PLY file of the C-alpha trace (Angstrom):
ply
format ascii 1.0
element vertex 247
property float x
property float y
property float z
element edge 246
property int vertex1
property int vertex2
end_header
54.11 -137.62 -20.06
56.75 -135.30 -21.35
59.35 -133.63 -19.09
61.11 -130.34 -19.44
64.52 -130.33 -21.01
67.07 -132.04 -20.39
65.08 -134.82 -19.01
63.98 -138.02 -20.89
61.63 -140.35 -19.32
61.99 -144.11 -19.19
58.92 -145.70 -17.39
58.83 -149.09 -15.82
56.16 -151.10 -14.10
57.38 -153.52 -11.44
61.26 -153.42 -10.96
63.68 -154.36 -8.42
65.18 -150.59 -7.81
64.86 -147.44 -9.99
68.46 -146.74 -8.97
69.61 -150.25 -10.07
67.75 -149.62 -13.43
69.24 -146.33 -13.89
72.66 -147.93 -13.44
72.02 -150.41 -15.94
70.73 -147.68 -18.46
74.27 -145.83 -17.83
76.05 -148.94 -18.60
74.14 -149.20 -21.91
75.29 -145.67 -22.96
72.13 -143.63 -21.47
73.40 -140.17 -20.23
72.57 -137.14 -18.25
68.91 -136.32 -17.95
67.66 -139.92 -18.26
64.82 -140.34 -15.57
63.58 -143.81 -14.52
60.21 -144.26 -12.96
58.73 -147.44 -11.44
55.13 -148.09 -10.29
56.55 -150.45 -7.81
59.87 -151.54 -6.60
60.60 -154.92 -5.13
63.96 -153.77 -3.59
63.70 -150.02 -3.17
66.25 -148.81 -0.69
67.28 -145.55 1.29
70.42 -144.56 3.01
72.44 -147.15 4.55
70.67 -149.95 2.90
67.22 -149.36 4.51
64.25 -150.66 2.84
61.99 -148.00 1.13
58.29 -148.58 1.01
57.31 -148.51 -2.57
53.52 -148.22 -2.74
51.62 -147.71 -6.07
50.62 -144.11 -6.28
53.86 -142.88 -4.72
56.67 -141.40 -6.67
59.79 -143.82 -7.33
62.26 -142.26 -9.74
66.11 -142.08 -10.37
68.05 -139.61 -12.46
71.15 -140.02 -14.22
73.12 -136.63 -13.52
76.62 -135.53 -14.68
78.55 -134.25 -11.69
80.91 -132.10 -13.83
84.65 -132.33 -14.19
85.21 -132.71 -10.41
83.53 -135.82 -9.06
84.61 -134.89 -5.54
81.65 -132.21 -5.65
78.97 -134.90 -6.59
77.61 -135.04 -3.01
76.61 -131.47 -3.47
73.80 -132.79 -5.94
71.92 -133.99 -2.91
71.45 -130.34 -1.76
70.71 -129.18 -5.40
67.92 -131.92 -5.44
66.58 -131.27 -1.96
65.97 -127.56 -2.58
64.30 -128.35 -5.94
62.18 -131.08 -4.50
61.08 -129.00 -1.49
60.19 -125.98 -3.81
58.21 -128.37 -6.14
56.26 -129.74 -3.21
55.50 -126.34 -1.85
53.77 -125.45 -5.09
51.51 -128.53 -4.94
50.43 -127.83 -1.32
50.48 -124.23 -0.49
49.15 -124.48 2.90
51.62 -126.91 4.16
55.10 -126.15 5.66
57.91 -127.88 3.74
61.39 -128.09 5.10
64.71 -129.87 4.21
66.48 -131.96 6.84
70.12 -132.95 6.44
71.42 -134.84 4.86
68.73 -135.92 2.32
65.09 -135.64 3.74
62.17 -133.46 3.00
59.65 -132.85 5.74
56.09 -131.77 5.58
54.57 -130.36 8.84
57.58 -131.81 10.64
57.04 -135.34 9.26
59.19 -137.03 6.50
57.59 -136.96 3.11
60.57 -137.70 0.78
64.06 -139.10 0.83
66.94 -139.19 -1.60
69.90 -141.57 -2.35
72.95 -140.65 -4.42
75.06 -143.42 -5.89
77.80 -143.69 -8.34
77.34 -144.88 -12.11
80.67 -144.70 -13.80
81.36 -140.97 -14.68
77.70 -140.19 -13.81
75.66 -140.24 -10.64
72.41 -141.87 -9.80
70.00 -139.61 -7.67
67.11 -141.91 -6.36
64.09 -139.94 -5.07
60.98 -141.34 -3.28
58.16 -139.24 -2.52
55.11 -140.32 -0.38
52.24 -138.98 -2.47
49.36 -141.25 -1.57
50.78 -143.55 1.28
53.48 -143.43 4.03
54.97 -146.07 6.39
53.39 -146.17 9.68
56.65 -147.57 11.31
59.79 -145.69 10.35
62.90 -144.07 11.91
61.02 -140.77 11.77
57.33 -139.83 11.66
56.19 -139.91 8.06
53.31 -138.44 6.05
52.19 -138.10 2.43
51.10 -135.26 0.07
47.47 -136.38 0.08
47.28 -135.64 3.84
47.74 -131.94 3.07
44.67 -131.89 0.96
46.54 -131.73 -2.17
45.04 -133.61 -5.25
48.48 -133.93 -6.90
49.48 -137.26 -8.32
52.95 -138.76 -8.73
53.19 -137.49 -12.20
52.52 -133.86 -11.17
55.27 -134.22 -8.46
57.68 -135.47 -11.05
56.93 -132.75 -13.57
57.36 -130.03 -11.06
60.56 -131.62 -9.65
62.03 -131.87 -13.07
61.41 -127.98 -13.62
62.83 -127.15 -10.47
65.87 -129.53 -10.74
66.84 -128.23 -14.17
67.01 -124.85 -12.90
68.95 -125.50 -9.69
71.30 -127.76 -11.62
72.05 -125.08 -13.96
72.60 -122.63 -11.03
74.93 -125.04 -9.54
77.06 -125.69 -12.54
77.32 -121.87 -13.37
77.49 -120.36 -9.92
78.82 -123.09 -7.66
77.41 -124.44 -4.29
77.14 -121.07 -2.39
73.78 -120.22 -3.60
72.33 -123.61 -3.24
73.72 -123.70 0.22
72.10 -120.52 0.97
68.75 -121.60 -0.48
69.00 -124.90 1.52
69.73 -123.02 4.76
66.70 -120.74 4.27
64.37 -123.81 4.39
66.40 -126.12 6.79
64.68 -127.91 9.55
66.27 -127.52 13.07
68.53 -124.42 12.88
70.09 -123.52 16.19
68.12 -126.29 17.79
69.70 -129.20 20.00
70.30 -132.26 18.00
72.00 -135.84 18.36
74.14 -137.14 15.44
74.55 -140.89 15.19
77.61 -141.66 12.99
78.18 -144.60 10.87
80.52 -145.96 13.50
77.88 -145.58 16.19
79.61 -142.65 17.66
76.99 -140.32 18.99
77.40 -136.47 19.20
75.17 -134.03 20.76
74.99 -130.31 20.47
73.21 -127.51 18.48
72.64 -127.56 14.82
75.09 -124.62 13.93
74.93 -124.51 10.04
76.11 -126.14 6.93
79.88 -126.10 5.89
80.75 -125.06 2.39
81.25 -128.60 1.34
77.74 -129.70 2.67
79.03 -131.07 5.98
76.72 -130.42 8.98
78.15 -128.29 11.67
77.34 -129.37 15.25
78.41 -127.12 18.15
78.82 -129.00 21.35
78.58 -127.71 24.93
82.22 -127.14 24.98
82.13 -124.67 22.18
83.65 -127.08 19.65
82.22 -127.38 16.13
82.13 -130.85 14.94
81.82 -131.50 11.06
79.40 -134.23 10.35
79.94 -135.91 7.02
77.58 -138.80 7.19
75.04 -140.24 9.78
71.57 -139.82 11.16
70.51 -136.65 12.88
67.69 -136.58 15.47
65.88 -133.45 16.83
63.74 -133.65 19.99
60.12 -134.62 19.22
60.85 -135.54 15.67
62.43 -138.98 15.53
60.17 -141.85 16.05
62.40 -143.64 18.70
62.06 -140.73 21.16
65.92 -140.30 21.19
0 1
1 2
2 3
3 4
4 5
5 6
6 7
7 8
8 9
9 10
10 11
11 12
12 13
13 14
14 15
15 16
16 17
17 18
18 19
19 20
20 21
21 22
22 23
23 24
24 25
25 26
26 27
27 28
28 29
29 30
30 31
31 32
32 33
33 34
34 35
35 36
36 37
37 38
38 39
39 40
40 41
41 42
42 43
43 44
44 45
45 46
46 47
47 48
48 49
49 50
50 51
51 52
52 53
53 54
54 55
55 56
56 57
57 58
58 59
59 60
60 61
61 62
62 63
63 64
64 65
65 66
66 67
67 68
68 69
69 70
70 71
71 72
72 73
73 74
74 75
75 76
76 77
77 78
78 79
79 80
80 81
81 82
82 83
83 84
84 85
85 86
86 87
87 88
88 89
89 90
90 91
91 92
92 93
93 94
94 95
95 96
96 97
97 98
98 99
99 100
100 101
101 102
102 103
103 104
104 105
105 106
106 107
107 108
108 109
109 110
110 111
111 112
112 113
113 114
114 115
115 116
116 117
117 118
118 119
119 120
120 121
121 122
122 123
123 124
124 125
125 126
126 127
127 128
128 129
129 130
130 131
131 132
132 133
133 134
134 135
135 136
136 137
137 138
138 139
139 140
140 141
141 142
142 143
143 144
144 145
145 146
146 147
147 148
148 149
149 150
150 151
151 152
152 153
153 154
154 155
155 156
156 157
157 158
158 159
159 160
160 161
161 162
162 163
163 164
164 165
165 166
166 167
167 168
168 169
169 170
170 171
171 172
172 173
173 174
174 175
175 176
176 177
177 178
178 179
179 180
180 181
181 182
182 183
183 184
184 185
185 186
186 187
187 188
188 189
189 190
190 191
191 192
192 193
193 194
194 195
195 196
196 197
197 198
198 199
199 200
200 201
201 202
202 203
203 204
204 205
205 206
206 207
207 208
208 209
209 210
210 211
211 212
212 213
213 214
214 215
215 216
216 217
217 218
218 219
219 220
220 221
221 222
222 223
223 224
224 225
225 226
226 227
227 228
228 229
229 230
230 231
231 232
232 233
233 234
234 235
235 236
236 237
237 238
238 239
239 240
240 241
241 242
242 243
243 244
244 245
245 246
């Protein structure tokens, strides 16, 4: 298949991880816009080293992206990609409700349908994307679903093509206009705004409050009962009735 500029496709069959393959390609001189797809991953992973189910028929892909002259801004690419992927999926399943969930998930009818993982590869970043197109895990941290359950007949190649088109547009917007329009677009389709939530941080600290917004740098803002706003830079967030654990 042919992808819209600036993306160039590198297809693989069975590999360890599309993110690892993208990093290897970066070391060989491949640059911005390289896209690696895999039919099956034997060591697919999500955030915090969690295993990612890699069933044939789902989309497993990784992008090499140029974060620009300020590497500190590269985490913003997660939000760029989230808005792009959400919009691409919405075009393939018009009757479904797609939302973005901080920090890197896409929900379909309140169940997880896609996730992303951003990693460094020299001067580039690797954006790993997994989309449940035809299958989804029955046991996961959050309830999950797949595109097929919406009645959509789209295949992984359709999702990839649509995503690349949206990502090219949003990436250019980010490079030329900054994070503000991406942040606004993300908030427009964010799950859980003004709802009670629990944030479980990497050091196992737990904070509870209300999802108050998204800071200018992409941090989640949690308003606790005392009126203090906490900036959450990394961790897992749970909303009542959404997480599989019942927390």
